[in-house]
C-alpha positions in Angstrom: 60.9 107.6 145.8 57.7 107.9 147.9 57.1 111.2 149.7 56.4 110.3 153.3 54.6 112.9 155.5 56.4 111.5 158.5 59.6 113.1 157.2 58.0 116.5 157.2 59.0 118.9 160.0 55.7 120.6 160.0 52.4 120.6 158.0 50.3 123.6 156.8 46.5 123.2 156.8 43.6 125.6 156.2 39.9 126.0 156.8 39.5 127.5 153.3 37.2 130.5 153.0 34.3 130.6 155.6 31.5 133.1 155.2 30.5 134.8 158.4 27.0 136.2 158.3 26.2 139.4 160.1 24.3 137.6 162.9 24.2 134.2 164.5 21.0 132.8 165.9 18.5 135.1 167.6 19.9 138.1 165.7 23.0 138.2 167.9 26.1 139.7 166.2 29.0 137.3 165.4 31.8 139.0 167.2 34.2 136.4 168.5 36.5 133.7 167.0 37.4 130.6 169.0 40.2 128.3 167.8 40.9 125.2 169.8 44.2 123.3 169.6 44.1 119.8 171.2 47.3 117.8 172.0 46.3 114.2 172.6 49.9 113.0 172.8 52.4 112.7 175.6 54.8 115.2 174.1 54.7 118.9 173.6 53.5 120.0 170.2 53.4 123.4 168.5 51.6 125.4 165.8 51.5 128.9 164.2 48.0 130.2 163.5 47.1 133.0 161.0 43.7 134.6 160.3 42.9 136.0 156.9 39.8 138.3 156.8 38.0 139.8 153.9 35.5 142.4 155.2 32.1 143.2 153.9 32.1 144.9 150.4 32.1 148.7 150.7 29.8 150.1 149.8 27.4 147.1 150.0 25.2 146.6 147.0 21.8 145.0 146.6 21.5 141.9 144.4 18.5 141.7 142.2 16.8 138.4 141.5 18.0 138.0 137.9 21.6 139.2 138.3 25.0 137.7 139.3 27.3 140.0 141.2 30.9 139.7 142.3 32.6 141.6 145.0 36.4 141.8 145.1 37.7 142.5 148.6 41.3 142.7 149.8 42.3 140.3 152.5 44.1 141.3 155.6 46.2 138.8 157.6 46.6 138.7 161.3 49.1 136.5 163.0 47.2 135.0 166.0 50.4 133.6 167.4 52.9 130.8 167.8 51.6 128.3 170.4 53.2 125.5 172.3 50.6 123.0 173.5 51.4 120.8 176.5 50.7 117.1 176.5 47.1 116.0 177.0 45.7 119.5 177.0 43.4 121.8 175.1 44.5 125.3 174.2 41.9 127.9 173.3 42.8 130.9 171.2 40.1 133.5 171.4 39.9 136.8 169.5 37.2 139.4 170.1 36.0 141.8 167.3 33.9 144.8 167.4 30.3 144.2 166.3 31.1 145.2 162.7 34.5 143.7 161.9 33.0 140.2 161.2 29.8 141.7 159.8 29.2 139.9 156.4 32.8 138.9 156.1 34.9 136.0 154.9 37.6 134.4 157.1 40.3 131.8 156.4 42.4 130.3 159.1 45.8 128.7 158.3 47.8 126.7 160.8 51.4 125.4 160.4 52.8 122.9 162.9 52.8 119.4 164.3 49.7 118.1 162.4 49.5 114.6 161.0 48.4 114.0 157.5 47.3 110.7 155.9 49.8 109.6 153.3 47.2 108.2 150.9 44.5 111.0 151.1 46.5 114.0 152.3 43.7 114.5 154.9 44.3 115.6 158.5 44.1 112.5 160.8 44.6 111.7 164.5 48.0 111.1 165.9 49.4 114.6 166.5 48.0 118.1 167.1 44.3 118.6 166.3 42.5 121.9 165.6 38.9 123.3 165.2 37.3 126.7 165.0 34.0 128.5 165.4 32.6 132.0 165.3 29.8 133.2 167.6 28.4 135.9 169.9 30.2 136.6 173.2 28.7 139.9 174.5 27.3 143.2 173.5 30.3 145.5 173.1 31.1 146.7 176.6 27.5 146.7 177.7 27.4 143.3 179.4 25.2 140.3 178.5 21.5 140.4 177.7 19.2 139.7 180.7 18.1 136.3 179.3 21.7 135.1 179.4 22.3 136.8 182.7 19.6 134.6 184.2 21.1 131.5 182.8 24.6 132.3 184.0 23.3 133.1 187.4 22.9 129.4 187.9 26.7 129.2 188.0 27.9 131.5 190.9 31.1 133.3 190.1 30.9 132.7 186.4 31.1 135.6 184.0 31.1 134.9 180.3 34.5 136.4 179.4 35.7 133.2 177.7 34.3 131.3 174.8 31.0 132.4 173.2 27.4 132.4 174.5 26.0 131.4 171.1 27.8 129.8 168.2 27.0 130.2 164.6 26.7 126.6 163.3 27.6 127.7 159.7 31.1 128.7 160.8 32.1 125.5 162.6 35.2 123.9 161.0 35.9 120.5 162.6 39.4 119.1 162.5 38.5 116.7 159.7 37.3 119.6 157.6 40.7 121.3 157.4 42.6 120.9 154.2 46.2 120.1 153.6 48.0 123.2 152.0 50.8 122.9 149.5 51.5 124.0 145.9 51.9 120.3 145.0 50.3 117.6 147.2 52.7 114.7 147.8 49.7 112.4 147.5 49.3 113.4 143.9 52.9 112.3 143.1 52.4 109.1 145.0 49.3 108.3 142.9 51.1 109.2 139.7 54.0 107.1 140.6 51.8 104.1 141.4 49.8 104.6 138.2 53.0 104.8 136.1 54.4 101.8 137.8 51.2 99.8 137.3 51.0 100.9 133.7 54.6 100.0 133.0 54.1 96.6 134.5 51.1 96.0 132.2 53.2 96.5 129.1 55.7 93.9 130.1 
């Protein structure tokens, strides 16, 4: 019997581990995570989003040119929330960190909900909820924005950068197509095995 993703009540997908460097461009600290949920359908969809974070190794150690080092760091999980996304809307989930929490860390986002997965490849595809994520710099902890950015935002009266990020770190961008289907056993594998067995069996007759 073929395992059909359409029969699934919900799907779990993940970004896999993403390394977050201490600074984004221009030596600005990575201190904010932005996750975007997009509902391109005409019905309400929902998802649960979880953040796993492995902080910088403590104490940090220098790596010499001729050595291979490993650093085992315990992960902490934070439930970012359960979200209902109205039809034809974008929902932004934003979490601010102090300037050291994301410093030299590894993050992993997991989302469970109304996502559509290709039956043949087990890859996220269009048709239901879509998700992406990025890390960047939002502001200097409590001290406002740098003067250079203040000049730019002055072009937009009434705008104060409390949402989103001023600078993104391109290395942390995870597009919807980059998310990976999560399960102990992928239904696609069983589909492939069944097809191969069937094909092999036919060849013997």
